[in-house]
C-alpha positions as CSV (number, residue, x, y, z in Angstrom):
1,M,10.5,-14.6,25.9
2,E,9.3,-17.5,28.1
3,L,5.7,-16.3,27.9
4,L,5.8,-15.8,24.1
5,G,7.5,-19.1,23.6
6,Q,4.5,-21.0,25.0
7,R,2.3,-22.7,22.4
8,W,-0.5,-20.5,21.0
9,M,0.8,-17.3,22.5
10,L,2.1,-15.7,19.3
11,R,-0.8,-17.0,17.3
12,V,-3.2,-15.2,19.6
13,V,-1.2,-12.0,19.3
14,W,-1.1,-12.4,15.5
15,E,-4.9,-13.0,15.2
16,L,-5.6,-9.9,17.2
17,A,-3.2,-7.7,15.2
18,P,-5.8,-6.6,12.6
19,G,-8.3,-5.6,15.3
20,P,-10.4,-6.8,18.2
21,L,-12.1,-10.2,18.3
22,G,-14.6,-11.8,20.6
23,F,-13.7,-15.1,22.2
24,L,-15.8,-17.3,19.8
25,E,-14.3,-15.7,16.7
26,L,-10.8,-15.9,18.1
27,R,-11.4,-19.6,19.0
28,R,-12.7,-20.3,15.4
29,R,-9.5,-18.8,13.9
30,M,-7.2,-20.8,16.2
31,D,-7.8,-24.1,14.5
32,N,-6.9,-26.9,17.1
33,C,-6.6,-24.7,20.2
34,S,-9.1,-25.8,22.8
35,S,-11.4,-23.3,24.5
36,S,-9.8,-24.0,27.8
37,M,-6.2,-23.5,26.4
38,L,-7.3,-20.3,24.7
39,S,-8.8,-19.0,28.0
40,V,-5.5,-19.7,29.8
41,R,-3.5,-18.0,27.0
42,L,-5.7,-14.9,27.0
43,Q,-5.4,-14.6,30.8
44,A,-1.6,-14.8,30.6
45,L,-1.4,-12.3,27.8
46,Q,-3.7,-9.9,29.8
47,G,-1.6,-10.4,32.9
48,A,1.5,-9.5,30.9
49,G,-0.1,-6.4,29.5
50,V,0.0,-7.6,25.9
51,I,-3.8,-7.7,25.4
52,V,-6.8,-6.1,27.0
53,K,-10.4,-7.2,27.3
54,R,-12.8,-4.4,26.3
55,A,-16.2,-3.6,27.9
56,D,-17.9,-5.5,25.0
57,K,-15.8,-8.5,26.0
58,A,-13.8,-8.5,22.8
59,Y,-10.0,-8.8,23.1
60,E,-7.6,-6.4,21.5
61,L,-3.9,-5.6,21.6
62,S,-2.7,-3.1,24.2
63,T,-0.1,-0.5,23.2
64,A,2.6,-3.0,24.3
65,G,0.9,-5.7,22.1
66,I,1.0,-3.4,19.1
67,E,4.7,-2.7,19.7
68,L,5.2,-6.5,19.9
69,V,3.6,-7.1,16.6
70,R,5.7,-4.3,15.0
71,A,8.8,-6.0,16.4
72,L,7.7,-9.4,15.0
73,E,6.7,-8.3,11.5
74,P,10.2,-8.8,10.1
75,L,10.3,-12.4,11.4
76,W,6.9,-13.1,9.8
77,A,8.1,-11.6,6.6
78,W,11.2,-13.7,6.6
79,A,9.1,-16.9,7.3
80,T,6.8,-16.0,4.5
81,D,9.7,-15.6,2.1
82,H,11.8,-18.7,3.2
83,L,9.6,-21.4,4.6
84,D,7.7,-24.0,2.6
85,P,4.0,-23.9,3.8
86,D,3.6,-27.5,2.9
87,A,6.6,-28.7,5.0
88,T,5.9,-30.4,8.3
89,V,7.9,-30.0,11.4
90,G,10.8,-32.4,11.6
91,E,11.4,-32.8,7.9
């Protein structure tokens, strides 16, 4: 939980859920996440066995990562149903 609670971790996992992405495409999808921060997060997720780096250098979810996404899907569904997308943190 400590690992997944760090900023950008779940976002990386969620962006990789549909399929593999190269670093530049993943970085483009990550809005304000810097390249150096993304590199650190990718290394940590690889070390935890959540993602793998393929031979073509694209990143994808491991079997454990796919299981994690399945476990998180109800949370994302709840957030989609209950949270105002225009609200800002602290309101």
